[in-house]
N, C-alpha and C positions, 0 to 999 in steps of 0.2 A: 449271433448277429444276423438275424434272418433276412433283412433287406439285402445282404450280400447274395443270398440265394435268389432273391427276387430279381436282382440285376441280371442274372443269367437265366431267368426262368423261361425265356423263349426257347433256349436250348433244351432245358429240362422238359418243356412241353413236347418237343419233338423227340427227345432222346429218352426221357423218363427213366430211371435206372436202378440197378442193384447188382451184386456180384462176386467174382472169384479171386484167385491169387492171394490167399491168406495162409499164414503159417499154421501148421498143425498144432492144436491145443490138446490139453489133457482132458480126460473124462473122470477125474478123481471124484467129482461129485455127480450124483444122478441128476437127470433133468428135473426142472421145476415142476410143481404140481399143475400149473396152468399149461394149457395147450400152446404150441408155438404160435398159432394164429392169434390167440388171445393176448399173448405177450406183445406181438406186433401191433395189435389193435390199441392196447394201452399206450405203447410208446408213440404211436401216430397221434393219438389224442393229445399227448403232452407236447409233441412237436407243434401241432396246430395251435394249441393254447399259447405256447411260447411265441409263435409268429405274431400273435395279436397282443400279448401282454408282456413280453420280455423286455429287459432293460436295454438301453441304447448305449452304443460304444463308438469310440474312435479307434481306428486300427490302420495297419499298413497292409496293402495288397501288392503282391508281385505276380504278374502274369507273364508266362513264357510260352511263345509260339515258335514255329519254324522261322519266322521273320525276325525274332529277337525278343527282348523282354521290356516290360513297362512296369514301373513301380508307382503306386498311387498312395496318397493318404486319403482315408475315407472316414466320414462321420455321419451317423444317423441323426436326423432331425425330425421334428414333428411334421415337417412339410414334405421332405423327400431326402434321398441320399445325396450327400455332397462328395464328389470324388475329384481329387486334384493330382495330376501327374507331377511327380517330383524327380523322375529319372527315366532315361531310356538306355537300355543295355547297361544298367547300373552306373551310368554317368549322370550326375545331377544336371538339371536344366541350367542353361545360361540365362543371362538377364532378359534377353528378348523372348526366349521361350517361356520364361515365367510370366512376363507381361501378357503374352498371347494366351496362356492358360488362365490367368485371372480374367481376361476379357471373355473367354469362352464360358466361364462359370457365372460371371456377373450378369450375363444376360438373363439368367433366371431370377435375379434379384430386381433388375431394372424392368423386366417385362413379366408382370404377373401371369399373363396368359401362357407364357412358356413354362413357368413353374407349375401352373395348374395342369398343363399337358403332361409334364414329367411325372407329377404326382399321380395322375390318372393312369399313365402307362405302368407305373410301379404297382398300383393297386390291381390292375388287370392281370399283370404277371403273377402277383401273389395269389390271385384266385386260381390261376392255372396250376400253380404249384400245389395248392391245397387239393385240387382235383386229383393230382397224382398221389399225394400222401393218403388221401381218403381211400383210394383204390387199393393200396398195398395189402391190407388184410385179406381182401377177397380175390384179388387178381392172381395170387400165387398160393401154392401149396408149400408149407414149411416143414422142415424136420430138424431135430437137434443134431449138431455136428461138433460137439465139444465146447471148450472154453479157450479164451485168450486173456492175457493180462493187459490192462490199459497202459498206455504209454503216451509220452508227449505228442499231442496232436490227434490222438485217438482215444476218446473217453477220458477217464481220470487215471493218471499213472498209479499203478499198483492195484487197482480195483479189477475184480474178475468180470470179464465180459462174456456173454453167452453168444455162441455162434450158431446161426441157423442157415441151412441151405434152403434155397427156394427154386421153384420151377413154375411155369404157367399153370394156372388152374383151368382145366378144359371146360369147366362149366361157367367160367367168367365171360360175360358179354359186355364189352366196353361200351359205355353209354355215349361216348363221343370220340372223335379222332385223337383228342389229347391223350386218352388212356389206351388207345389202340396199340401203341408201341410196346406196352407191357406184355402183350401176348407172345412176343418173341424174345423175352428176357429170361435169363437164369443166372444164379449166382449165390451170394452169401450176404447176410446182414449181421452186423454185430450189435448187440443190445446190452445196455447196462440194466440188469434185472432189478437192482435196488432203486435206482433213480427213474427207471422205466423211460429211458431215452435211447435214441439211435446213435451209436458211435461211428458206424461205418455202413454205407450202402455202396455196394460194388457189383456191377453187373455187366454182362456181355450178351450181345445179340447172337443167338445160335442159328438164326435164319434171317433172310431178308424180310423186312416188315414194312408194309404200306400204311400210310396214314391218310385219312380222308378217303378210304376205300380205294387207294391207289391213284385217285385223281389229283390230290395235292402233292403226292410224291412218295418216296420210300427211303428207308435207311438200309444200308448193306449189312449182310452178315459179318460178324466179327467186331462190330462197333462196341466200344467200351466206355463205361461211365463209373466214376467213383467219387463219393463225397465222404470226407472225414469230419467228424465233429469232436470238439474238445470241451472238457469241463474247465471253465475259467471263473475266477472271481466268485468264490463261494457258491458253487453248484449252478452257476449260469452256464448254459451250453451255447456254443457258437461254431460256425463253420471254420475249419482250420485249413482244409485243402480240397480242391476240386480238380479232377482229371477228366478230360473229354477227348475221345478219339472216334470220330464218326465220318463216314462218307455216305453219299446217296444223291438224291435229286429232289428238288421242289418244283411243283408244277410241270413235271415231266422233262424240263429242259435246263433248269438252273441247278448246277451242281452244288452239293453240300460237301465240304471238306474241312472238318473242324478237328483241330489238334491243339490242345492247350493244357497247361497246368497252372492253377492259381493257388497261391498260398497266402494265408492271413495270419498276422501275428501282431505283437505289441498292442494289445487291447487295453483301452482305458475307458472307464465309464464316463458318460456325459449326462447332463441334466435332461430329464424327459421332455421338458418344454423348450428345448433349444430350437431356435428358428433357423431357417436356411441361411439367412444373412449372418447370423451369429456363428453358424457352423463354418461358413466361408472364412470369416475372420479368424476363427480358431485354426483352420488349416493354413492360412497365410502366416500366422505366427510360427507354426511348425515348419513351414517351408523356409521362412527367414532363418530359423535356427539351423536348418540343414545347410543353407547357403553359407552362413557364418562359420559353421564347423568346417565346411569344405575349404573356405578361404584361409582359415587358420592353419589347416593341415598343409595347404600348398605353400604358405609363407614360411612354414617351419622347415621345409625341405631344402 
């Protein structure tokens, strides 16, 4: 479900990532014939292709930050992503909160200019994500580091995943400030060598990194980023989890303090030609079902 990644792409453009903290795997089999960088290049090509041609889904997103949690129902449409809040701190919205949430989203249906602006922002964010993806094969030096077994939320359960360590390539010259953060990243990437897809990118900043040549800001050493992808619905891959933990500054004075965990589950395919308005109605139906279940649960107590 690539538009999920698009929704958080402004963070990826600043944070760009990949990384550590993985369990030790076995080396029962020797490394593949292809070089590590070539394996990454093939996987990146498939990720970009999926961004443009992959199926559309409806799913549930739960985002947790130090301030609390928020749960959304989300659906991809041909126009833009529709996201509807259904719970705060795992408590379903009350009637007034639901009306407010409907009004927030309906403005995109009632004001075509707002929907066009949303669509344009998502497109621009997707392009920044593609810049990061395209840079991965050249921005890092990779080496084999064993294997792991796929599990729920990371690759396909039971399938062997190839683990590659990476560190910055000293010969890489970032073409823009978007890719500049990669020069301070190191970590591990998990690949499915059969499907040629990325199951996990998990990285840590080992030094302070400026972007925009230090004029736009910097990210502090120790920042961490992890994205897990899962194989769902007959070899379609989608984001299952995203962890962010970064501090720094933008424009030299505005502080960056990002700490969040997002999980995605309950995926259901939707028609490729689903409109934004139809997506909203679909989420309203799901929201109503949640409210009805909550009412039935309370009345039975």
